[in-house]
C-alpha positions in Angstrom: 5.6 -4.0 -21.9 2.1 -3.3 -23.5 1.1 -7.0 -23.2 2.3 -7.3 -19.7 0.6 -4.1 -18.7 -2.7 -5.1 -20.3 -2.7 -8.7 -18.9 -2.2 -7.3 -15.4 -5.0 -4.8 -16.1 -7.3 -7.5 -17.4 -6.6 -9.6 -14.4 -7.5 -7.0 -11.8 -10.6 -6.1 -13.9 -11.7 -9.7 -14.0 -11.0 -10.2 -10.2 -13.2 -6.9 -9.7 -16.0 -8.4 -11.9 -16.2 -11.6 -9.9 -16.6 -9.4 -6.7 -19.0 -6.9 -8.1 -21.2 -9.5 -10.1 -20.6 -13.0 -8.7 -23.1 -14.3 -10.8 -21.8 -15.3 -13.5 -18.2 -14.1 -12.9 -17.1 -15.8 -9.7 -17.9 -19.4 -10.5 -14.9 -21.6 -10.5 -16.6 -24.8 -11.4 -15.0 -26.5 -14.3 -18.2 -27.5 -16.1 -19.2 -23.8 -15.7 -16.2 -22.8 -17.3 -16.2 -25.5 -20.1 -19.9 -24.5 -20.9 -19.0 -20.8 -21.0 -16.0 -21.1 -23.2 -17.8 -23.6 -25.4 -20.6 -20.9 -26.0 -17.9 -18.3 -26.4 -16.2 -20.3 -29.0 -19.4 -21.9 -30.9 -22.0 -19.0 -31.0 -21.7 -15.5 -32.6 -21.1 -12.5 -30.2 -24.1 -11.3 -28.6 -25.9 -8.4 -30.1 -29.7 -7.4 -29.4 -30.6 -4.6 -31.9 -33.9 -4.3 -30.2 -32.3 -3.2 -27.0 -31.6 0.5 -26.2 -28.6 2.4 -27.7 -25.5 1.0 -26.5 -27.2 -1.7 -24.5 -27.3 -4.2 -27.3 -25.2 -6.7 -25.3 -27.4 -6.5 -22.1 -25.1 -4.3 -20.2 -25.8 -0.8 -19.1 -24.7 2.0 -21.5 -22.5 3.3 -19.0 -20.4 0.1 -18.9 -20.1 0.0 -22.5 -19.6 3.7 -23.3 -17.5 4.6 -20.3 -16.1 1.4 -18.9 -15.0 0.0 -22.5 -14.0 3.7 -23.6 -11.5 4.0 -20.7 -10.2 0.3 -21.3 -9.8 0.7 -24.9 -8.0 4.1 -24.3 -5.7 2.5 -21.9 -5.0 -0.5 -24.2 -4.3 1.9 -27.3 -2.3 4.6 -25.1 0.0 2.1 -23.5 1.1 0.7 -27.1 1.5 4.2 -28.4 3.6 5.1 -25.3 5.8 2.2 -26.0 6.6 3.7 -29.3 3.9 1.9 -31.6 2.5 4.0 -34.4 -1.4 4.6 -34.5 -2.2 1.6 -36.8 -0.2 -0.8 -34.6 -1.9 0.6 -31.4 -5.2 0.1 -32.9 -4.3 -3.6 -33.8 -3.0 -4.1 -30.3 -6.2 -2.7 -28.8 -8.3 -4.8 -31.0 -6.3 -7.9 -30.3 -6.2 -7.2 -26.6 -10.2 -6.6 -26.7 -10.7 -10.0 -28.3 -8.5 -11.6 -25.4 -10.6 -9.7 -22.8 -13.9 -10.9 -24.4 -12.9 -14.6 -25.2 -10.2 -15.4 -22.8 -10.9 -13.3 -19.5 -14.7 -13.2 -19.7 -15.7 -16.1 -22.2 -15.9 -18.7 -19.3 -18.8 -16.7 -17.9 -20.5 -14.8 -20.6 -20.5 -15.0 -24.5 -18.4 -12.3 -26.1 -20.2 -9.0 -26.9 -20.3 -7.5 -30.6 -20.8 -4.0 -29.1 -17.6 -4.4 -27.0 -15.5 -6.0 -29.7 -16.0 -2.9 -31.9 -16.6 0.0 -29.4 -13.5 -0.8 -27.2 -10.7 -0.3 -29.9 -12.7 2.5 -31.6 -13.1 4.5 -28.5 -9.5 3.5 -27.8 -8.0 5.1 -30.8 -10.1 8.2 -30.1 -9.5 8.9 -26.5 -6.2 7.2 -26.5 -4.7 9.2 -29.1 -5.9 12.4 -27.4 -4.3 11.3 -24.1 -0.9 10.3 -25.8 -0.8 13.6 -27.6 -1.4 15.4 -24.3 1.1 13.3 -22.4 3.6 14.0 -25.1 3.0 17.8 -25.0 3.2 17.5 -21.2 6.7 15.7 -21.5 8.1 18.9 -23.2 7.2 21.2 -20.4 10.1 22.8 -18.6 8.3 23.1 -15.2 9.1 19.5 -13.5 6.1 19.6 -11.1 3.5 20.6 -13.8 5.1 18.1 -16.3 4.7 15.4 -13.5 1.1 16.4 -12.7 -0.2 16.4 -16.3 1.5 13.2 -17.2 0.1 11.5 -14.3 -3.3 12.8 -14.9 -3.3 11.4 -18.5 -1.4 8.1 -17.5 -1.8 7.3 -14.1 -1.1 3.7 -14.3 1.9 4.2 -16.5 3.5 6.9 -14.2 3.0 4.4 -11.3 4.8 1.8 -13.2 7.5 4.2 -14.4 8.3 5.0 -10.6 9.2 1.4 -10.2 11.5 1.4 -13.3 9.2 -0.3 -15.7 9.8 1.2 -19.2 7.1 2.9 -21.2 
């Protein structure tokens, strides 16, 4: 389930990117895609150490810190909620991050070195805190409070579980 959840999340995120930043993310020209994937696979990930902190890939720090932190948290958390141990969840978040950077965004922009390491690292930090809180909320006797807290800590998962999707 973590794979299906994450691929669905990445599809929604990539669609949103195309709407918010049509250039370069909305191009559907096969030559643009070929050029983008070619660069993504042949060149090293983007990293400009002379740029301001957490903007080393050309993105604003809010995208790199908040956006990728939340994304990594969701990837890591979903694996933990589906009974993976912390090492497996970190491996999953790392593999999903590479998939995002190369497969989902690689046709438009070169992968970001910053994103490749901050997403899983933030994932384990924030995701484990979310997971511990979510597990603790599950042991609450008060049903409404249990539901509210678990929904706050895992809104996408609670939505999926309402439709019978496990973990």
